[in-house]
N, C-alpha and C positions, 0 to 999 in steps of 0.2 A: 704177348706170350705165344699166341697161336702163330704157327710158322708163316713167314712172309709169303704172299702169293696164294695162301689158302682161302677157302670160301669164307664169307662173312658168317658170324655166329648164327644168324637166323636161318641160314641155308644148311647148316650142319645139324645132325642129330645131337641131342643133349649129351649123350655119352662121348661123342666125338669132341665136343667143346671142352668137356671136363678133362678128357685125355690130353687134348692139345694144350691145355693150361697146366698140365702136370699137377693136378690136385685130386682130391678124393671127395666124391659126392656125399659120403656119409661121415667122414671125419674132418674134412676141411684141410687147411694148411697147418703146418707146425708153426709155433711162435717164431722160431729162428728163420724159417723160410719167409714168413710174412714180413719180418724185419728186413731181410735182404731185398725183397721186392719193393718195400716202401722206399728203401735207399735208391733203388733203380728207377722206379716210376714216380716217386715223389708223393706228397700227400694227396688225398682225394678231395681237392679243393680247387676252385677256379683261380688261376694265377692273377696276381695284381701286377699289371704292366707298369714299367717305369714311366712316371709322368713328370712333366715339368713342375717345378716348385711354384708356390703361390705368387712369389715376387715376379718370376719370369712370366707366368700367365697373366699377371696384372699389367706388366709393361707391354706385353704383346698386343694389348687392346689399343695401343697408340697407333698401330699400323693401319690407319684408315684415312682416306683422303679428307673426309669431313673433319676429322680431328686435326689434321694438318692445318686446315683453313682456320679452325678455332684457335690453334696455337699461334698462328701468325697474327690473328686479330688480338689475342691477349698480349703478345709481345709489343705490337704496335701501340695498343692502348696504354700499356705500361710505359712505353717510351715517351708518350705524350704526358706522362705524369698523372694519369687518371687511375690511381690505385684501386678505387672501389670498383670501377667498371672492369678493370683487368681481373680483379678477384672473382667477379661474377662469371666472366668468360672461362677462367681457369677452373672455376667450380663446376661448370657444365662439362668440361673435359674430364674432370675427375669422376663425375656422375656417370658419364658414358663408359669410362674404364671399368667402374664397379659393375655396371649392368652387364658388360661383355664378359667380365670375369665370372660372374654368377652363372651366366648362360653356359660358358665353357665347362663349368663344374658339373652341369647336369648330366653329361655323358658318363662321367665317373660315378655319379650317383646311380645311374642305371646299371652299371656293371656291379656296383656294391650290392644292389638288390638281387641280382642274379647269384652272386656269391652266397647270399643268405639262404638261397633255396635248398642248398645241400643240407640234409638232415643232420642234426647235432649228434645223434646216436644211431647205431645199427646193431642188429643181432646176427652174429656170424659164428660158424663152426670153426673152432680151432682145437686141433688134437682130440676130436671126437666130442667136445663139449660146446654147448651154446653159450657164447659170451656176449655181453652187452659192451660194445666198444665205441669210442668216438668214430663218427662217420669218416673223419679225415684219415683214420688208420686203415681203411679198407684198401685192399690191393687186388689186382687181377688174379683170379683163382680163388678168392675167398668165397665160401658158400654162405649165402645170406638167407635168413628166414624173414618172411614178411606176413602180415595179417591185416585185417580190416583196421583202418585208422592210421596205418603206417605211411610215412612218406618214403618213397623208394630212394635209397641213399647213393646208388650208382647205377650204371647200365648193367642189367643182369640178363642172362639167358635162362629161361624157365627150365627147371629140371622136373619139378613136380608141382601140380596145382590142384587145389580143392575148391571148386566154386569161386575161383579167383577173378574178381572184377577190379579194374583200375580206371580211375578218372584221368584221362589224358587230354582233357579239353584245353588246359592251359598250354600244352605243348603242340597239339595237332589240330585243335578246333573241333574234334569229335564231340558231339553234344551229349552222348550217353556213355556210361562206363563200358569199357571193352573187356570182353571175356578173354582170359589168358589161358593158354595151354602149351604143351611142350613139343608137338610134332614140328618137323622141319618145314620150311617154306621155300618157295622159289627164290632164287637169288635177286631178281629185279623188284621184289616186293618193297613198296615204299614204307617209310617209317610208320605212318598211320595204320598200316595193315599188318605190321609185324606182331602178330598175336602171341608169339612165343618170346617176346622181349619185354622187359620192364625197364623203363627209362628214368633216370635220375630226375627228382623233383616232382614226379607224378604221385598220385594218391591212391592207395588201396582202399576201395569202398566196401568190398565184401570178400569173404573167403580167406584162404591162406595159401602160401606157396613157398617154394624153395628155388633159389636161382644161383647161378655161378656168376661171379663178377667178371665181366669181359672188358669193361672200360671204366676208368676213374677220372676225376678232375676234368681237365680241358679236353680229354679224348671222348667224353660222353656226348650225347645229342645236345644236352643242355650246354656243355662246353662249346660245342660248335656254334650254337646260337650266341653265346657269349662273345665268340670271336667275330661273328657277323655284326653284332651291336658295336663292338669296338672299332670295326673297320668301316662301318657306315659313315658316309660323308655327310655332315650337316651343311646343306647348301645355304648360301645367303638368301634372305627373303627377297621378294621382288622389290620391296621398298628400299632395303639396304643396297641392292644392286643399282637401283635407279639413283639413290642419293650418292653412291660412290661415283657413278658417272657424272652426275650433276656437280659434285664437288670438284672433280678434276677439271671440268670445263670452266667452272667458276674460278678456280685458282689460276688457271692459265689466263683467263680474260682479265682478272684483277691485276695480275702482275704485268700483263702487256699494257693495260690502260695506264697503270701507274708509271711504267717505263716511258710511255709516250708523253705523258704529262711532264715528267722530269726533263725529257729530251727537248720538248718544245720550249719549256721555260728557260732552260739554259741557253738554247739557241737564240732566244730573244734577248739575251743579256741579263737575265735575272740571276740572283744569287743562288748558287748550288744548294746552300743550306735552306734557303726559303723554298726552293723547288722540291727539295727532299721532304720538307714539312708538308707541302701541298700534295705530293705523291702519297705520303702517309695518310693524309686526310681523305684522299680519294679511296685508298684501300679500306680505311675504316668505314667509309660510307657505303662501299660496294659489298662488304661482307655482311651477310644476314646473321648477325649474332644471335638473334632470337630463334633461329630455325631449329637447332638441336633441342632447346627447351620446348618448342612447339610440338616437335615430333614426340618427345617423351610424354608431355602432358596429354596430347590428343590420344595417343595410344593408351595411356593410363586411364583416361575417361572411358575409352572403349572397353578396357578390362572391367571397369565397374559396371558398365551396362551389360556386358556379357555375363558377369557373375550373377546379376539379378535375373538373368534368363538361364541360369544353371550351367554355365560354361565357365570353368575356372582356367584362366590363362597362366601358364608357367613361364613363357618367354614373351616379353613385351611385343616384339615385332610380329608375333603370330596373329595379333589383332588385324593388322593390315593384310597379312598373307591370306587370311580367310576371305577377305574381299576380293582377292585376285584369283581364288581357286577356280580351276577349270575342270578338274576331275576329283571326285571323292571315291577313293577305294575303301570300301567298307567290309569289315569282317561280318560274318553272319551271326554266329552264336553270341548272344548277349548284347548285340548292337542293333541289328535289324530285327532280331527275335528276342523273346523274353528270357531265354536260357532256362526255361522252366517247362518241362514236358506237361502237356495238357491233353486229357481225353476229350476229343471233339465229338465223337458219336459212339453209340453202343448199338450193335446189331444183334438181334436175336432171331431165332427161326420164324417168329411171327411178326417181326417189325423192326424198324430202325428208329432210334431215339437220338436227337441232337442234344448236345450239352453246351450250355453257355458258360461264360467266364473264362479266364485264362490264368495260367500260372498255378501256384500252390495255394492261392487264396480260396477258401470255401465258398466265396460269393459266386453264385450261379445256380443253375438247376438243370435237371434232366427234363427237357421239353417233352410234353405229352406223356409224362410218366403215368402209367396205369397200374392196376393191381396185377402186373405180369410177374408170375413166378420165375419165368426164364430171365427177365431183367434183374429181378432181385438176386437170384443165384449167380448170375453173371457178375454182378457188382460184389457180392459176398466172396466169390472165388478170387476175384482180383485183389480184394482188400485183405482177405484172410490168409491166402497163400502168398505171403508178403513179408519181407524182412525190413522194409523201410519204415521211417517215422517222419513226422512233421514237427518242426520246431520254429521258434522265433529268433531272429537276429536283427537287432537295431529296428525292431518294430515291423520287420518284414518276415513273412513265412518262408522257410527254407526246407529243403529236403535233406534228411539224414539217411544216407544210403542211396540206393539206385533211383535215379529220377523217374524211370518208367514205373517202378513200383509206387513211388510217391504220387504219381499222377493217378494211379488206381485207387489209392487211399482218398485222394481229394474228390474224385467223382462219386465215391461211396458216400462221403459226407454231404455232397450236393444232393444226393437222393435221400438224405436223412436216415441213413442206415447206421445204427449204433454198433460199434465193433469192439466192445470192451472184452477183456479176457473172460469175464464171467459168462459171456454168451457163447463164444467159440474158443475153447481152450485147446491149444495145439499140444499134441502128444507125440507126434513123430513127423519127420521131414525127409523127403527125397530131394536133395539140393539140385539146382540147375547146373548143368555143365554144357559146354559147347557140343559135346557128343550126344548128350541126352536131349537137349533142346526143350526141356520142360522142367517145371518144378511142381511137386505135389506135397500136400500136407494132410495129416490126419488130425481131426478135431473131435473133442467131446461135445455133444449137443448140450445146450443150456439146461434142458429139462432132465439130463442124465439118462435119457431113454434111447441111447444109441450113439453112433458116431457118424462122421461124414468125411469123405475124402474130397479135397478141393485141389484143382490143378489149373495151371496156366502155362502158356509157352507158345512156340511157333505154331502157326495154324496147321500146317501139314502134319506136324508131329502129334499135336493133341488130337487132331481129327482121326489119326490112325489108331488112337487108343479108345475112341468112342464107338459104341455100338448103338447109341440112340441119341436123340436130341429132345430138349424139353420144350413143351408147348407153353403158351401163355398161362394156362390153367394149372400147370405143374405136372401134367401127365407126360409120359414118355412115349416116343414114337420113333420109327426107324429114321436114321439120320440121312438127310438129303445132301450127300457129299458134293454133288455138282453145284447146288445152290450156295453152299457154304464157301466153296472155293471161288465161285463167281463173285460173291460179295466181298471176299477178302481181296481179290484182284482189283475190283473196282475201287475199294478204299485205298489200297496201296498205290494205285495209279494216280491219285491226287497228292502223293507225297506223304501219306500217313503211315505210321508204323502200326502194324496190326498184330494183336495177340489174341489167341483163343482161350476161352475159359471152359471148365468142365467140373462136374461133381459126381459123387457116387455115394448113395446111402450105404452105411456099414453097420454091422452088428456090434454090440458093446465089446465083444471079445476079439473083433477083427484087428489085425495089425496092418501096417503099411508095407507092402512088398512090391517091388518093381516088377517082379515076374508075373504077378497076378493082375497087372493094370490093363494089359492089352484087351481091347474089345469090351471093357466093363464100364467105361465112363459114359456120362451123359453130357453131351455138348449143351452149354447154356448160352453161348454167344461169342461175339467178337468185340474187343475194345480197340478203337482206332485213335491214335494220339500223335501229336507232333509238338515241336517247339514253336509256338505261334509267333507270327510277326507282332511287333510292338504296335500299339493302338494307332499311332500317328505316322508310322513308317511309310505307308503308301502315300499319304498326303505330303510328307516331307520329300519323298522321291519325286513326286509330281512338281512340287515347288522348285526343287533344284533343276529339274528339266526345263521349267518355264524360265528360270534364270540363266539358262544356257550352260548348266553344269552337268557333266556326265557322271552318273553314279554307276560304279562297277562293284559287284560282290566278289571279294577275294577271300576264300575260306579253305580250311583244311578238311571240311566235312565232305560227305559223299555227294556226287554230282546229282543224283536223283533228289535228295533232300534240298540241296541248294537251288536246283531248278524249280522245285515246287514253291519254295518261299519266294524266289525271284518273280515267279509268275503272279503270286498273290499280291505282291506290293508294286507290281507294274514295271519291274526291270526288264522283263521279257514279255513282249506282246507283239502283235502284228505291226504296230507302228514303228517299233524300234529296229526291227530286222536284226536283232542281236542274237548271239548264240552262246552256248556254254562250252568252255574248254576245260579239260582236266589237266592235272599236273603231268600225266602221261602224254597227253596231246602236246603240251608245251615242250616236254623233253624230246619229243620226236621231231619238233619243228627245226628246220635249219635257221641259223642265226639271222639271215637276211629276211626271213618271213615273220620274225617276231613283231616288228612295228605294225604290220597290217593286222596281225592277229590281235594285238592289244587294242587296236581301234575298233575292230568289228565285234569283239566279244564283250558282253556285259556281266558274265558270270565265269569266274575261274574257281573250279572246285578241286578238292584233293591236292592242293598245292603245298609244297614244303616251304619252310621259312626262307630258304635260298631263293625259291621261285617267287615268293612274295616280294622279296627285296629286289629281284631282277625285274619284276613287273613295274615296280615303282620307278626304277632307274630307266626302264624303257619309255615310260610315260614322260618322264622328265626330259629324256633325250628328244622327244617329239615336241618339246617346247611347252609342255603342260606344267601348271602349278598344281601339285598333287597334295591333297589332304588324305591321310590314311587313318582309318579307325581300327581299333582292336582292343582286346582285353587280356590276351594270353601271352605267355612267354614266347610262343611262336610268332607273335606279331611284333615283338620288340625291335628286331633289325629293320623292318619296313617302317615302323613308326619313327625310328631315328633317322632314316634316310629321307623320308618324305619332307616336302616343304613345310608341312605342319602335321605333326602326329597327334591323334586324338585318342585318349584312353578313357575307359569306363571307370567312373569313380566308385560305383557300388560293387560290381562284379570283377573289376579289373585286378590283375596281379600287380604287386608293387613294382615288378620289373617293367610292365607296360606303362605304368604311371610315370616312372622316372625317365623313361625313354621319350615320353610324349611332350608336346608343347602345350596341350590343352587337355583338361580332364572334365568329363561330363558328370555332374553330380547326380543326374537321374538316369544315366546309361541309355538315354533315348536318342535315337538317330535324328528325331525331329529337332532336337536342341542344336544340332549342327547347322541346320537350315537357319535357325534364329541367329546363331553366331555369325554365319556368313553375311546375313543382313546387317548386323552390327559392324562387321569388318568393312563392308562396303561403305557404310556411313562414316566410319573413322577415316578411311582413305579419302573420301569426298571432302571431309572437313580439313584434312591435311593439305589437299590440293588447293582448297580455298585460301588457306593461310599463305601458301607459297605464291599463288597468283596475287594475293593482296600485298605481300611484303616486298617482292622483287622490284616492282616499279619504283618504290621509294629508294631502295639501294642503288638501282641503276641511275635514277635521276640525280641522286646525291653525288655520284661519281662524275656524271656528265656535266653537271652544273659547275663543278670545280674545273673540269677540263675546258669547258667553254670560257671560264674566267682566265685561265692561263693563256689560251689561244688569243683572247681579246686583249690580253695585257691588263686586265682589270683586277680590282680587289676581289677576294673570295666572298661570294654571296653568303656562304655558310661556313663557319669555322669548325675544325675537328671536334671540339668539345660540344658544340651545338648538334653536330651530326650524331654523336654518341647519345646525347639527350633524346633526340628523335627516335633513334633505333631502339634504345633500351626501354624507354617509357611506352612507346606505342606498341612494341612487341608484347609487352606484359598487359597493359591496360586495354588494348584494342585487339590485336591479332589473336591472342590466346583465347579470347572470348568465342572465336569461331569453333574452338574445340567442343563447345557446349551446344553447337547448332544441332537441332533435331534432324533425324533422318528425313530425306526428301521422299515424297511418294514415288512409287514406281521403281525403287532401287532393285527390287527382285524381279522386275519384268524386263530387265536389259541383260544382254550377255555379259560375261566377265570380261575384264580388260585383257587385251592381248598382252601376254607377258613381255613381248618384244617392243611394245609401245613405250616411248620415252616418258619420263615423269611429266613433261609439259608437251602437249600437242601443238601443232602449228597454230591452231586457232588461239590457244592460250598465250602463246608467245606473241602473237599479234596484239592481243589485249594488253599484255604487259608493256609492249613497246608504245602502244597508244597512250596509256596512262603515264609512262615515263616522259613522253614528249610533252604531254599537258603539264606535268610537274616542272620540267626544265623550262619550258617556254613561259609559264606563268610566274615561276619564282624569279627568273632572270628579268622579265619585263617589270615585275613589281620592285625588284631590287634597284634597277636603273631608274625607274620612274620616281620612286620615293626620294632618291638622292637628288634627282633633277628638280624636284619641287621643294627642296630645302630641308629634307630630313637628314639627320646625322647618319654616319655609317652604322653605329650600333642599332639605331631605329630601323634602318633599312634591312639589316640582317634579322632583327626580331620579326619584322613583317614577313620575311621570306620563310623563317622557321615556322611561324604560325600558319602560313599558307600551306606548307608541306603537311602539317598535322591536320589542317582543316580538310584538305583533299583526301588524306588517309581516312578520316572519319566518314566522309561522304562515300568513298570507295568501299569502305568496310560494309556498309549496308548493301551495296551492290553485290559484293562477294558472298553474301549469305546464300545466294544461289547463282551458279555460273551461267545458267541459261533461262532463268525465269525472273520476272520483274519482282521488285521488293513488295509491290502491292499484292501480288498473288500469294506470297508466303506470309504476309503480315509484318508490318513495320516493327511491332512489339513482340514478334514471335519468339525472340531470344532475349530474355530480360538481362542476361549476362552482358550482352552487347550494349544495352542501354546503360547499365551500371558502369561499364568500362568507359563509355564516352563521357559520362559525368566525371569520372576520376581523371581522365585525360584533360578535360576542360579545366578542371581545378589546377592541374599541373601547368597548363599553358598560362593561366593567369598568374601563377606563382613565378614562373620563369620570366614573365613580362614585367611584373610590378614589384616583386620583393627585392629589396636592395641586395640581400645576400646572394640571390640567384643572379641578379644583374652583374655582380662582381665575379661570380664563378664562371658564368657562361657568356660574359661580354654582351649582354642584352641591355635593352633600355625600354622604358614605358612608351607606349604608342597611344595615339588618340583614337576617337570614335571614327574619324574619317578613314584612317588606315584599316581599322577593323572592318568597316563597311566594304572597303576594297578587297580585303582578304576573303571575307565571307562571300562576296559577290563573285569573285573569280573561282572560288572553290565550287560554288553552285553551278557556274557555267561548265566547269570541268565535269561535274556529276551528270549534267544534262547530256554532254557529248558521250559519256560512257554509257548512259542509259539508251541513247539513240543507237549506238553501235550494237548493244545487246539486242535491242528490238529488231534491228535489221537482220542480224544473224538468225534470230528466232524465226522470222518470216521466211528466211532462206531455207531453214530446215523444214518448215511446214510445206514449202513449195516443192521440196525434194524429199518426199517421205522415204524413198529407198536409201537415202543417204543418212548415216547415223548422226545424231546431234553432235555439233562441233565441240562441245565441252564435256562429252563423255567418251572415254576410250572404250571402244567396243570391238569385239571380234568380227 
């Protein structure tokens, strides 16, 4: 409504905004005009974008190389007449589709949570009367009335304010309520500093006010964040990217190998039908059907382990992403800090007293507390001149009202001061305003023998009202202004917020008059407070640094506050050479300087939601895997964009939780470090499964190719290959998902995101085992026939050899670079149980007639079993020797990272 090209509302005087919107500050809009504007601007609600239907979104999940491989495996298996095995494979495809569908729905859930933040009702002036109307009906130009407890229903320019405080922490990251007033502000003022604006979705904590609606729906600051969340691109996780690449390579290799097999056979004069069957058998053998199930189960086990450590995973691949994380971008308020203001020390003219404990819990004490009257009156003034209250929510103490005032109540309780109404009954109040910068209250003394004035506020303002200071014995003496200001400056220099307290005895008939305050108060002391770091935050930051993970604070709070907290938890120190950058600093940086700034800074303060999102994108552009933490609406776009978004379960908004991939049930940054450890363990176990399963798939394909080239019968039939693949994947391979975390996982750097799923050393290991399997199975197949065994007996021996080597290799894969003896043969009881189940299965396929008929096997004697087990033991010794040699090579070259751990 304000003319195009005019200044933004915060830069205009209130009457100019009212005039520009063609409304009346005292009467509001007419009903007819409000209806016309609603038709023009639409409802005051966040729009619901047109989204694909559920069927389309479900079918979209098929567009994945790994799914293509699975579909090929299913079709091939079905063509071979193995309906049960085909059903299992197609079942895995359906499961993957469902998981992808659920994940894609999370973004829409985040947007729904944002829509719900618009208040259901609002009080607006229409034709000179205050009406309660649906918030959706608000239009630009509406005059809106707000008071303590209200949620702001739209973006408003303040017209009048009476002690108006608004909690904007969810929108800006500001840890304390902001005082609102109506004077115009400079045009470049950032959103967090626009003290003459009320923003949709924020909460009025004290006072009352009147504002004119300047933006509704998607045009509000909340709507801008809504658009950012919707536009944020959810990147594929490192695991899904690697599996996609791996699937493409695997698909090409399988088709090429099958084609070569078919061509060679036909060229040698074999039947095209027979060669097609052989090519199909090769494809079935080379496709790792158990891989998708292994990925899902391994990550699901990681989810369970993380949940036990108070990290709830909302997207399954996030488990592995945590293990790949190279940068954690953490919000400050409520994540690295308690989000509960705490008085840390009390200064009086005769001494300083430290305060223990943190948050709104009364546990703690005023250390060294003596019978100091100055201390007593300092605490009484802070608690009595106070409009806050303490309450319980879900068993936790919370502040009702201003957090600063709640902190003053808590410290009074810690000093065992009883503050019931019967002791100090308030009879009058001078409310705090940004112009006045102090609050004063008049109280009846408990004995009825007079009154007392209590005051608190900004140090310079309260000091100007004081003509004396209180000594420890309660006597009054001239105030030492220089000493008071020096103490306040020293406390503020450590990042503390400092308020002064004062009192004045009054006669029973005295009233509270602002005009009579100057020079009459007695200074009782200073209370210094801050939002303290969480108990284990410093240790968690140090552990992340030891693990090669950079931690950066990205907050909307003031630079001084952010820097003080960062210094306390070790983000800023001489060893890091890091610095603090503000949103203004970032805005002034040329585009080409952003990457260098992102790398050198560890604290980003006073940043907007757009800048948070841009910082995450800049880190990702540098090749980092980014975990972003937060709890507010302002964090949602960055949470959505990050490789893994981490929301706070206790203090987080529903918007942040819906945009995130993981929710911390204890809101503790230290839990992220524990989750990273579990994520690394999950990826290690998944790598172990892949390194274990691929040699079998490769060997099965190669042994068929070798038979075609040699013009020999197939040593292993397609149905026997399916038996090996499906039973060993479930009974043996999946047991690696339960492998405990290896020691030292948090003492190595994170994997380079550019490193392929399998390193060169792991590929060499896979090739070695494949050669052992092909050579052993081929020799065993030919030798048994040469010594008089039937073709089914020879094939049965080959099948059992494959499985026996897989069992031996399974124990080796429990650690990719340590011996089985160093980690304990029985360290994973699931593996032992799986081996027992697989052994029973091999006896069944060898000796039960029904299995002999289904899989074309035959019973074999003890002599063949001895040969099978002897050859498998020999294969295991060769693998163990290779591992030992590589371990010695690593120890002889300490500057070189271990060959089986991807490291930066």
